N, C-alpha and C positions, 0 to 999 in steps of 0.2 A: 581722418572722420575731422569734418569740424572747421577745416580749416577756408579761411577765403582770403583774395588779393585783392591789391589795386592795382586796378591797369591799365598802359598809355598805350594808345594806339595798338600796333598787332606786338605790342610788347607786352608777353603774358608767360603766365605760370601755367605748365600744365604736368600732367604727369608722362613723364618717359620709358619707354619700356629697353633701359640700360644701366650699365654699370659705372659708367665713366667718374664718379664719384669716388670709385673706388670699394662702395657696399656692393647689394646685392640689388637685383632689378627688379621692381620697377625703383625708381626713383624723380626729383622734383628736378625741373628745368625751367631757366629763365630765359625767352628765346628773346632778340632784339627789336627794334624797330627799325622803322625807313629814317634813311640818311636826312639830320634837319629835326628831329624827332627831339624834344627835350622833356625831361619829368620825373617822375618817381613813379616805379612801381616795386609790389611790396607782395611778399609772401606770407602770410599774418597767422599765427594759430591761434586755436581755439583759447576760448579767457580760461587763464589758470587762474586755482581758488591760492591766493599767497598771505592769507593772515595769517599771524606770529612769523612769517617767515623774513630773517633779514636780507635777503638776497634768492634768485634763482639764478642757479648755475645752469647753460647751454651746449648741451654738447655734439658736436656734427659733422658728417664726412661733405667734402665739397670741393668743388676744382671749375677754375673758370679759364676761360677761354678769350684771350683778348683780340681786336680786330690792330694787327699791330702797324695794317699801313694808316689808317686812322690818325685823324688829329683831334678827336673829339676827347673830351675828358670825363669820369664818371665816379662815381663812387662807390665801393660798397660798404655797407651799412648792417649794426644789428641794434633795432632800434626796443622801444616797451614803450605802453599806452596803458591808459589805464580805463579809458572806454574804445578806443579801438578804433579812433578819429585822431584825436590829439599825441602826436609821437616823438619821445625823446630818443635824439641819437646815444646808444652807451657804446659802441666800436665804430670808427670809423675807417678807413682805410681809404686809398686810392693808386690802383694797381695799375699798373703800366706795362704789364710783361702778363703772359700766363702764369697759374696759378696751378701745379700740380696738383693732381691727388690730395687730401691729407686730412688726417680728423684735428679740430681746433676744439677747444671749449673757450667760451667768454661769460663773465657773471654779468649779471643785468641786479643793477643795485635802485633802480627808480623806479619810481612805478609800483611798489612790490606791498603790503601789504591790505591787501583788500582782493581787488580782482584784477590782472595782469595779461596783458595780452603781449608777444613779441614778435617781430617782423624781421624777412629778411628783406632789404632792399638795394636796390641800385635806384646811383638818384644823377642824376645830368645827361648826359648827350648819351642818349640811350640806342645810338646807332655807333657808337665805339667797341663792343663788347660782339664775339660773338654766340658765345651762351655758358649760364652759367647752372651749373648740376649739383644739386644739396640732397642729401642722402642721410637715416641713421639716424634723425633730430633725437634730442631725448630732454627731460628740463626733471630736474631735481635739486632740494633744496633744503636746512632742517627747520627745525622749529626751534620757537625760542619760549615755546613753555615747560617747566622744569619737566623731569624725568617723572615717570609715574613713581609712586611710593605704596610702598604696604598701608592696608590702613584697619584697626583692627579695635573691638573693643569686647570687656568682658560682658558673660551675657548671663545671669542678673547683671544689671551697673550696680558696684559697691553699694554698698547700703541696700540698694532691693531686699526684695523678700519672693519677688516668684519673675520666673524671666518673661520675656513680650511672645505674643501669641504667635504674631509674624511681621515681618518687615519688608515696607517697598521702600524700594533702592531707587534713584534716579540720579545719572551722573551726564559731564559733556564729554564728547569725548573731540579730543584739537586734532587741526588738520593731520593728514596722514594714518591717522590711527586702524590700525589692520584687525586686530582685536580686542577685547574684555574676558580677564579670567577672573573669575571672584570664587573665594575660597573660603573654607570656616572650619573650624577646628575646635577642640575642649584645650587643647594645648595653643598658651600664646606664641611661644616662640614657632608652631609650626607654620601658624600665621604668618608670624613677622618675614620667614625666609621662604615664604610660598613652595615650602618641602611637609609632604605626608598629608598634606590636608586634603578633606577633601571636596571637589567641585562644585560651587554652590547651584550649579546649571543642571545638578543632577539631581534637587534636591527643592525647588522652586515649585510651590505650590501656587505663587500668586501670578502678578505681569510684572516685569523689569522694564523701566522704559530710560530709552537714548538718548 
């Protein structure tokens, strides 16, 4: 869901009930255009949130059928964009023969750090191939934010005479955060190790924000 395309003539991407890229049906298929048609046709990912990441890894299966009787030339590309309009080539190949079903991994290093679009593109003579099959596309990365660390403080604070009646906590989640666990204990070592403390969620009487 959320995938779009830039089509040229009848060179369009569509979902095909086949498994020729080596995965399982359905898969995406790019059809060829009429003889003499040139341009760039793209299958464009949904916007990817890449704040705090140095790259995006793209893994997928694919297969390419070349029209070996054609004298046309075209390029297969993996492209990136920050706006879905202006594109940067990340990987470019110019196949002259069929590409058998295979798994590949590429790294996108441009247009990351905010919103990133990734496109599978064919550019050039769009009648020089018989079809490009793409399946099992995944995106992954790593965060440049430091890993979460235990936070702790005695209550009452050193030198204080009374305990706080309530505490409101707030925090910001880094991209890719799956869950946040909060613990408290009267034993500092337990809180440091996140072992043996009581989950704060079991004793919250107010509201926490994230």
